[in-house]
DRENDO-1510 file (C-alpha; in Angstrom, 1 decimal, always signed):
<recs>
REC; n; res; u; v; w
REC; 1; MET; +198.3; +159.7; +241.0 .
REC; 2; ALA; +199.3; +163.0; +241.9 .
REC; 3; ARG; +198.5; +164.6; +245.6 .
REC; 4; HIS; +195.5; +166.3; +246.1 .
REC; 5; GLU; +196.4; +168.8; +248.9 .
REC; 6; VAL; +194.1; +170.8; +251.4 .
REC; 7; VAL; +195.2; +173.4; +254.0 .
REC; 8; ILE; +193.1; +173.4; +257.2 .
REC; 9; HIS; +192.3; +176.8; +258.7 .
REC; 10; GLU; +189.6; +178.2; +261.2 .
REC; 11; ASN; +186.3; +179.0; +259.7 .
REC; 12; THR; +185.7; +182.8; +260.6 .
REC; 13; GLY; +182.4; +182.9; +258.4 .
REC; 14; ALA; +179.0; +182.4; +259.4 .
REC; 15; LEU; +178.9; +178.7; +259.5 .
REC; 16; ARG; +181.7; +178.6; +262.0 .
REC; 17; GLU; +179.4; +177.1; +264.6 .
REC; 18; THR; +178.6; +174.2; +262.5 .
REC; 19; ALA; +182.0; +174.0; +260.9 .
REC; 20; PRO; +184.7; +175.6; +262.9 .
REC; 21; TYR; +187.5; +174.2; +260.5 .
REC; 22; VAL; +187.4; +174.5; +256.7 .
REC; 23; GLY; +189.9; +173.1; +254.1 .
REC; 24; SER; +191.4; +175.3; +251.1 .
REC; 25; TYR; +192.4; +173.2; +248.0 .
REC; 26; ILE; +195.8; +173.9; +247.0 .
REC; 27; SER; +196.0; +174.6; +243.1 .
REC; 28; LYS; +199.0; +173.6; +241.5 .
REC; 29; GLU; +198.4; +173.7; +237.8 .
REC; 30; GLN; +196.9; +176.3; +235.4 .
REC; 31; VAL; +195.7; +175.8; +231.9 .
REC; 32; ALA; +196.7; +178.7; +229.6 .
REC; 33; LEU; +194.1; +179.7; +227.1 .
REC; 34; ALA; +196.4; +178.8; +224.2 .
REC; 35; GLY; +197.2; +175.3; +225.1 .
REC; 36; PHE; +193.5; +174.7; +225.9 .
REC; 37; ALA; +192.5; +175.7; +222.4 .
REC; 38; GLU; +195.2; +173.8; +220.7 .
REC; 39; ALA; +193.9; +170.7; +222.5 .
REC; 40; VAL; +190.3; +171.4; +221.3 .
REC; 41; GLY; +191.5; +172.4; +217.9 .
REC; 42; ALA; +193.2; +168.9; +217.7 .
REC; 43; LYS; +189.6; +167.4; +218.7 .
REC; 44; CYS; +187.4; +169.0; +216.2 .
REC; 45; GLY; +190.0; +169.9; +213.3 .
REC; 46; LEU; +190.4; +173.7; +213.8 .
REC; 47; PRO; +193.4; +175.8; +214.1 .
REC; 48; ALA; +194.0; +177.0; +217.8 .
REC; 49; ILE; +193.5; +180.8; +216.7 .
REC; 50; GLN; +190.3; +180.1; +215.3 .
REC; 51; VAL; +189.1; +178.0; +218.7 .
REC; 52; ILE; +190.3; +181.2; +220.7 .
REC; 53; ALA; +188.2; +183.4; +218.3 .
REC; 54; ILE; +185.0; +181.3; +219.0 .
REC; 55; ILE; +185.6; +180.9; +222.7 .
REC; 56; GLY; +186.3; +184.9; +222.9 .
REC; 57; GLY; +183.3; +185.7; +220.7 .
REC; 58; ALA; +181.1; +183.3; +223.2 .
REC; 59; PHE; +182.0; +185.0; +226.3 .
REC; 60; ASP; +181.7; +188.5; +225.0 .
REC; 61; ALA; +178.1; +187.5; +224.1 .
REC; 62; ILE; +177.5; +186.3; +227.6 .
REC; 63; ALA; +179.1; +189.5; +229.1 .
REC; 64; ALA; +177.0; +191.4; +227.2 .
REC; 65; LEU; +173.8; +189.5; +228.8 .
REC; 66; GLU; +175.1; +189.7; +232.2 .
REC; 67; ARG; +175.4; +193.5; +231.8 .
REC; 68; GLU; +171.4; +193.6; +231.1 .
REC; 69; ALA; +170.7; +191.2; +234.1 .
REC; 70; LEU; +172.5; +188.5; +235.7 .
REC; 71; VAL; +171.7; +185.1; +234.3 .
REC; 72; ARG; +173.0; +181.7; +234.3 .
REC; 73; VAL; +174.2; +180.6; +230.9 .
REC; 74; ARG; +174.9; +176.5; +230.8 .
REC; 75; THR; +177.4; +175.1; +228.7 .
REC; 76; ASP; +178.6; +171.5; +228.2 .
REC; 77; ILE; +181.1; +171.8; +230.9 .
REC; 78; GLY; +179.3; +174.1; +233.6 .
REC; 79; VAL; +177.5; +177.1; +234.0 .
REC; 80; VAL; +178.6; +180.7; +233.5 .
REC; 81; CYS; +177.4; +183.1; +235.9 .
REC; 82; GLY; +178.2; +186.4; +237.9 .
REC; 83; VAL; +179.8; +186.4; +241.1 .
REC; 84; ILE; +181.1; +188.6; +243.9 .
REC; 85; THR; +184.6; +188.1; +245.0 .
REC; 86; GLY; +186.1; +189.4; +248.2 .
REC; 87; SER; +184.9; +189.0; +251.5 .
REC; 88; PHE; +182.1; +190.9; +253.6 .
REC; 89; PRO; +182.3; +191.8; +257.5 .
REC; 90; SER; +178.7; +191.0; +257.9 .
REC; 91; ALA; +175.6; +189.6; +256.3 .
REC; 92; ASP; +174.2; +192.8; +255.4 .
REC; 93; ALA; +177.5; +194.7; +254.6 .
REC; 94; ALA; +177.4; +197.3; +251.5 .
REC; 95; PHE; +179.1; +196.0; +248.3 .
REC; 96; ASP; +182.8; +197.8; +248.6 .
REC; 97; PRO; +184.5; +198.2; +245.4 .
REC; 98; LYS; +187.9; +198.3; +247.2 .
REC; 99; ARG; +187.2; +194.7; +248.6 .
REC; 100; ASN; +184.6; +193.3; +246.3 .
REC; 101; ALA; +184.2; +192.9; +242.5 .
REC; 102; LEU; +181.4; +191.5; +240.2 .
REC; 103; GLU; +182.9; +189.1; +237.7 .
REC; 104; LEU; +181.9; +186.2; +235.6 .
REC; 105; ALA; +182.9; +182.6; +236.6 .
REC; 106; LEU; +182.5; +179.3; +235.1 .
REC; 107; ARG; +181.3; +176.9; +237.6 .
REC; 108; LEU; +182.0; +173.1; +236.4 .
REC; 109; ASP; +179.2; +170.9; +236.0 .
REC; 110; ASP; +178.4; +168.1; +238.7 .
REC; 111; ALA; +179.7; +165.2; +236.3 .
REC; 112; LEU; +183.0; +166.9; +236.3 .
REC; 113; ARG; +183.1; +168.0; +240.1 .
REC; 114; LEU; +182.2; +164.5; +241.2 .
REC; 115; ASP; +185.2; +162.9; +239.5 .
REC; 116; LEU; +187.0; +163.7; +242.5 .
REC; 117; THR; +184.3; +162.1; +244.8 .
REC; 118; ASP; +186.3; +159.0; +245.9 .
REC; 119; VAL; +189.7; +161.1; +246.0 .
REC; 120; THR; +190.9; +161.5; +249.8 .
REC; 121; PRO; +192.9; +164.8; +249.7 .
REC; 122; THR; +195.8; +164.8; +251.9 .
REC; 123; ILE; +195.9; +167.6; +254.8 .
REC; 124; ILE; +199.2; +169.3; +254.5 .
REC; 125; THR; +201.3; +172.0; +256.2 .
REC; 126; ASP; +204.0; +174.3; +254.9 .
REC; 127; ALA; +206.4; +171.8; +255.7 .
REC; 128; SER; +204.9; +168.9; +253.5 .
REC; 129; LEU; +203.2; +171.1; +250.7 .
REC; 130; THR; +204.2; +170.2; +247.3 .
REC; 131; LYS; +203.6; +173.4; +245.4 .
REC; 132; LEU; +206.2; +175.3; +243.6 .
REC; 133; ARG; +206.9; +178.9; +244.2 .
REC; 134; VAL; +209.4; +181.5; +243.1 .
REC; 135; ASP; +210.0; +184.3; +245.6 .
REC; 136; ASN; +212.8; +186.6; +244.2 .
REC; 137; LEU; +216.3; +186.8; +242.3 .
REC; 138; MET; +219.4; +188.5; +243.8 .
REC; 139; ASP; +222.6; +189.4; +241.7 .
REC; 140; LEU; +225.5; +188.0; +243.5 .
REC; 141; GLU; +227.6; +190.8; +242.8 .
REC; 142; GLU; +224.8; +193.6; +242.9 .
REC; 143; GLU; +222.5; +192.5; +245.7 .
REC; 144; ARG; +220.0; +195.3; +245.6 .
REC; 145; PRO; +217.4; +196.0; +244.1 .
REC; 146; MET; +216.3; +192.6; +244.0 .
REC; 147; ASN; +215.0; +191.1; +240.7 .
REC; 148; LEU; +217.4; +192.7; +238.5 .
REC; 149; ILE; +220.0; +190.8; +236.6 .
REC; 150; HIS; +223.6; +192.3; +235.6 .
REC; 151; GLY; +224.3; +190.5; +232.3 .
REC; 152; GLN; +226.1; +187.2; +233.0 .
REC; 153; HIS; +226.6; +187.8; +236.5 .
REC; 154; ALA; +225.4; +184.8; +238.7 .
REC; 155; PHE; +222.2; +185.0; +240.6 .
REC; 156; ARG; +220.4; +183.4; +243.6 .
REC; 157; VAL; +216.9; +182.3; +243.1 .
REC; 158; ALA; +215.0; +181.9; +246.4 .
REC; 159; GLY; +211.6; +179.9; +246.2 .
REC; 160; PHE; +209.7; +176.9; +247.6 .
REC; 161; ASN; +210.0; +173.3; +246.0 .
REC; 162; MET; +212.2; +174.3; +243.3 .
REC; 163; VAL; +213.0; +170.6; +242.7 .
REC; 164; LEU; +215.2; +170.8; +239.1 .
REC; 165; SER; +215.7; +167.1; +239.4 .
REC; 166; ASP; +212.1; +166.3; +238.6 .
REC; 167; GLU; +210.9; +164.9; +234.9 .
REC; 168; GLY; +210.6; +167.9; +232.9 .
REC; 169; ALA; +212.1; +170.5; +235.4 .
REC; 170; GLU; +213.7; +173.5; +233.9 .
REC; 171; ALA; +214.6; +177.0; +234.4 .
REC; 172; TYR; +215.0; +179.8; +232.0 .
REC; 173; LEU; +214.0; +183.5; +230.9 .
REC; 174; GLU; +211.3; +184.5; +228.5 .
REC; 175; ASN; +211.0; +187.8; +227.0 .
REC; 176; ALA; +207.7; +189.6; +225.8 .
REC; 177; LEU; +207.4; +187.6; +222.7 .
REC; 178; GLY; +207.6; +184.3; +224.3 .
REC; 179; THR; +211.3; +183.6; +223.1 .
REC; 180; THR; +213.0; +181.5; +225.6 .
REC; 181; PHE; +216.7; +181.9; +226.9 .
REC; 182; ALA; +218.8; +179.3; +228.5 .
REC; 183; LEU; +220.2; +179.3; +232.0 .
REC; 184; VAL; +223.2; +177.8; +233.4 .
REC; 185; ILE; +222.5; +176.0; +236.7 .
REC; 186; ASP; +225.8; +177.0; +238.9 .
REC; 187; ARG; +224.7; +175.6; +242.1 .
REC; 188; ILE; +221.8; +173.8; +243.8 .
REC; 189; VAL; +221.9; +174.7; +247.8 .
REC; 190; THR; +218.5; +173.5; +248.4 .
REC; 191; HIS; +215.0; +172.8; +247.1 .
REC; 192; GLN; +214.5; +176.7; +248.1 .
REC; 193; LEU; +217.9; +178.2; +246.8 .
REC; 194; PHE; +219.9; +177.7; +243.9 .
REC; 195; GLU; +222.3; +179.8; +241.6 .
REC; 196; ALA; +222.3; +180.3; +237.9 .
REC; 197; HIS; +223.5; +182.9; +235.2 .
REC; 198; THR; +222.3; +183.4; +231.3 .
REC; 199; ALA; +224.2; +181.3; +228.9 .
REC; 200; GLU; +224.8; +184.4; +226.5 .
REC; 201; LEU; +224.4; +188.0; +227.1 .
REC; 202; LEU; +221.0; +189.1; +226.3 .
REC; 203; PRO; +219.5; +192.1; +225.1 .
REC; 204; ALA; +218.4; +194.6; +228.0 .
REC; 205; GLY; +214.7; +194.5; +228.7 .
REC; 206; ASP; +211.8; +193.0; +230.8 .
REC; 207; TYR; +211.8; +189.2; +231.3 .
REC; 208; LYS; +209.9; +186.5; +233.1 .
REC; 209; PHE; +212.3; +184.1; +235.0 .
REC; 210; VAL; +210.3; +180.9; +234.8 .
REC; 211; VAL; +210.7; +177.8; +236.9 .
REC; 212; LYS; +209.1; +174.5; +235.9 .
REC; 213; SER; +209.0; +171.7; +238.3 .
REC; 214; ARG; +207.0; +168.8; +239.8 .
REC; 215; ALA; +207.8; +170.2; +243.5 .
REC; 216; GLY; +209.0; +166.7; +244.5 .
REC; 217; ASP; +205.8; +165.0; +243.7 .
REC; 218; ALA; +207.1; +162.6; +240.8 .
REC; 219; ALA; +203.4; +161.7; +240.0 .
REC; 220; GLY; +202.3; +165.3; +240.1 .
REC; 221; PRO; +201.6; +167.8; +237.4 .
REC; 222; LEU; +204.4; +169.8; +235.9 .
REC; 223; GLN; +203.9; +173.2; +237.7 .
REC; 224; THR; +205.1; +176.5; +236.4 .
REC; 225; SER; +206.3; +179.4; +238.3 .
REC; 226; PHE; +207.6; +182.7; +237.2 .
REC; 227; ARG; +208.9; +186.1; +238.6 .
REC; 228; LYS; +209.1; +189.3; +236.6 .
REC; 229; VAL; +212.5; +190.5; +236.6 .
REC; 230; LYS; +214.7; +193.2; +234.7 .
REC; 231; TYR; +217.9; +192.6; +232.7 .
REC; 232; LEU; +220.8; +194.7; +232.0 .
REC; 233; ARG; +223.2; +194.1; +229.3 .
REC; 234; VAL; +226.4; +194.3; +231.3 .
REC; 235; GLU; +229.4; +193.7; +229.0 .
REC; 236; PRO; +231.8; +191.4; +230.5 .
REC; 237; PRO; +235.3; +192.9; +231.6 .
REC; 238; VAL; +237.9; +192.4; +229.1 .
REC; 239; PRO; +240.8; +190.2; +230.6 .
REC; 240; PRO; +244.2; +191.6; +230.3 .
REC; 241; VAL; +246.3; +190.6; +227.6 .
REC; 242; ASN; +250.1; +190.0; +228.9 .
REC; 243; PRO; +253.0; +190.7; +226.3 .
REC; 244; PRO; +255.0; +187.4; +225.2 .
REC; 245; THR; +258.4; +186.7; +226.3 .
REC; 246; ILE; +260.9; +184.5; +224.6 .
REC; 247; THR; +263.4; +182.5; +227.1 .
REC; 248; GLY; +264.7; +180.0; +224.2 .
REC; 249; ALA; +264.7; +179.4; +220.7 .
REC; 250; ALA; +266.6; +176.8; +218.5 .
REC; 251; SER; +266.2; +174.0; +215.9 .
REC; 252; GLN; +265.1; +170.9; +217.2 .
REC; 253; GLY; +267.8; +169.0; +218.5 .
REC; 254; GLU; +270.4; +171.9; +218.6 .
REC; 255; GLU; +271.7; +173.8; +221.6 .
REC; 256; ASP; +269.8; +177.1; +222.6 .
REC; 257; GLY; +270.2; +180.0; +219.9 .
REC; 258; VAL; +271.1; +177.7; +217.1 .
REC; 259; ILE; +269.2; +177.6; +213.9 .
REC; 260; ASP; +270.1; +175.1; +211.2 .
REC; 261; ALA; +269.6; +176.9; +207.9 .
REC; 262; PRO; +268.4; +174.8; +206.0 .
REC; 263; GLY; +267.2; +172.4; +208.6 .
REC; 264; GLY; +264.2; +171.1; +210.6 .
REC; 265; ALA; +261.3; +172.7; +213.1 .
REC; 266; ILE; +262.2; +175.3; +215.2 .
REC; 267; ASP; +261.0; +175.2; +219.0 .
REC; 268; VAL; +260.6; +178.6; +220.9 .
REC; 269; THR; +260.1; +178.6; +224.7 .
REC; 270; GLY; +258.9; +181.5; +227.0 .
REC; 271; THR; +255.6; +182.8; +228.3 .
REC; 272; ASN; +252.4; +184.1; +227.0 .
REC; 273; LEU; +252.8; +182.5; +223.5 .
REC; 274; GLU; +249.4; +180.7; +223.4 .
REC; 275; SER; +247.9; +183.2; +220.3 .
REC; 276; ALA; +250.9; +183.1; +218.0 .
REC; 277; THR; +250.6; +181.5; +214.5 .
REC; 278; SER; +254.2; +182.0; +213.2 .
REC; 279; ILE; +257.8; +182.5; +213.9 .
REC; 280; SER; +259.7; +185.1; +211.9 .
REC; 281; LEU; +263.3; +185.1; +211.2 .
REC; 282; TYR; +265.6; +188.2; +211.0 .
REC; 283; TYR; +269.4; +188.5; +209.8 .
REC; 284; GLY; +272.0; +191.0; +210.6 .
REC; 285; ASP; +275.1; +192.1; +212.5 .
REC; 286; ASP; +275.9; +190.1; +215.7 .
REC; 287; GLY; +274.3; +191.9; +218.8 .
REC; 288; ALA; +272.1; +194.4; +216.6 .
REC; 289; PRO; +268.7; +195.3; +217.8 .
REC; 290; LEU; +265.7; +193.8; +215.8 .
REC; 291; GLU; +265.0; +197.2; +214.0 .
REC; 292; ASN; +268.3; +197.1; +212.4 .
REC; 293; MET; +267.9; +193.7; +211.0 .
REC; 294; THR; +266.5; +192.4; +207.8 .
REC; 295; HIS; +263.5; +190.1; +207.6 .
REC; 296; TRP; +264.3; +186.8; +206.2 .
REC; 297; THR; +261.0; +184.5; +206.4 .
REC; 298; ASP; +257.9; +183.8; +208.3 .
REC; 299; LEU; +257.5; +180.0; +209.2 .
REC; 300; PRO; +254.0; +178.8; +210.3 .
REC; 301; ALA; +253.9; +177.7; +214.3 .
REC; 302; THR; +251.6; +175.8; +216.7 .
REC; 303; TYR; +251.4; +176.2; +220.2 .
REC; 304; ASP; +251.3; +173.1; +222.4 .
REC; 305; PRO; +249.7; +174.0; +225.9 .
REC; 306; GLU; +251.1; +170.9; +227.5 .
REC; 307; SER; +254.8; +171.5; +226.8 .
REC; 308; GLY; +254.4; +175.2; +226.5 .
REC; 309; ILE; +256.6; +175.3; +223.4 .
REC; 310; LEU; +255.5; +177.2; +220.2 .
REC; 311; SER; +257.0; +175.1; +217.2 .
REC; 312; THR; +257.2; +175.5; +213.4 .
REC; 313; THR; +255.8; +172.8; +211.2 .
REC; 314; GLU; +259.1; +172.8; +209.0 .
REC; 315; GLY; +262.7; +174.7; +209.2 .
REC; 316; PRO; +264.1; +177.1; +206.6 .
REC; 317; ASP; +264.8; +175.3; +203.3 .
REC; 318; GLU; +267.5; +177.4; +202.1 .
REC; 319; ASP; +270.9; +179.0; +203.3 .
REC; 320; ALA; +270.7; +182.2; +205.8 .
REC; 321; PRO; +272.1; +185.6; +204.1 .
REC; 322; ASP; +274.0; +186.1; +207.4 .
REC; 323; PHE; +275.3; +184.0; +210.6 .
REC; 324; TYR; +273.6; +186.0; +212.9 .
REC; 325; GLY; +270.0; +186.9; +213.5 .
REC; 326; ARG; +266.8; +187.0; +215.7 .
REC; 327; VAL; +263.5; +185.1; +216.0 .
REC; 328; LYS; +260.4; +187.0; +216.4 .
REC; 329; VAL; +257.0; +185.9; +217.8 .
REC; 330; THR; +253.9; +188.1; +217.6 .
REC; 331; THR; +250.8; +187.5; +219.8 .
REC; 332; VAL; +247.7; +189.4; +220.6 .
REC; 333; GLY; +249.5; +191.1; +223.6 .
REC; 334; GLY; +252.4; +192.2; +221.5 .
REC; 335; SER; +255.7; +191.0; +220.3 .
REC; 336; ALA; +259.1; +189.6; +221.5 .
REC; 337; ASP; +262.5; +188.6; +220.0 .
REC; 338; TYR; +265.7; +186.4; +220.7 .
REC; 339; PRO; +269.1; +186.3; +219.4 .
REC; 340; VAL; +270.2; +183.4; +217.5 .
REC; 341; ARG; +273.1; +182.3; +215.2 .
REC; 342; TYR; +272.6; +180.3; +211.8 .
REC; 343; SER; +274.1; +176.9; +211.3 .
REC; 344; GLY; +274.6; +175.0; +208.3 .
REC; 345; HIS; +275.4; +177.5; +205.3 .
</recs>
């Protein structure tokens, strides 16, 4: 069973002589009207939106009655009546609009309230409280202002009892339409601090950062706490692209610089060859630059990250038109070429 917790504090009210200390119940869960309407609709066979309309209409009618004169309206679960919120410095103090408000409240029926008659609450302090709380977010690269997320930068979340290992616990962003967006939890420092970033780059706008947790109380309700945040769409920096270099090229089994034509597969070694998909062969005069040579053929190639070798799946299938030539590799960072001589024709 979930723990029912109360905080004890000094009574400063009119009854402080007879009750010097009073307890405040720690509320850990709020049932949203949509969820309540869905549960009611499942029992009575109505869609949730119709249940909400009925409840809303009933309370509008009660509010109209209360405007004429304060009355008590009894329902199946309790009494709807007017209450004044806030405090008064003395028993004869006037109503202060800055401190007080006249509102409608639903006071639960005795049958419901007495369900907790035999439950002994746990007196707690801040150290033993099992209530979830989210306080603020701070971008790790741009620390100020708070509660502002810069794209997919990592941010730090501070709060209380944010136990993400609880059953059903999660953290996410939610937009005004109720769409949720996943987060990647980078590091959990304590139950009061963790680091995360958005799984994808999101549109700029206003969001709610939501944490769901049982606050370490395994039998307790799944609590929800949130903080309103702003999200800036910050494009990630484009990593620098380095041009390729070739340090060796040859048919497999041949010494460096020798290409069998016709022959087997060709290996090219060097740096920054990862994005290459083919090897081009050129022919021409010995020692001539690539621009003075003639393009002969292109062979599909695959890069092996373990060996660092770019290899064709097959070799040239006919005699080379000339004895000398060059191999050329093209990547996203540019191109490079290397002198070779053809053998076998």
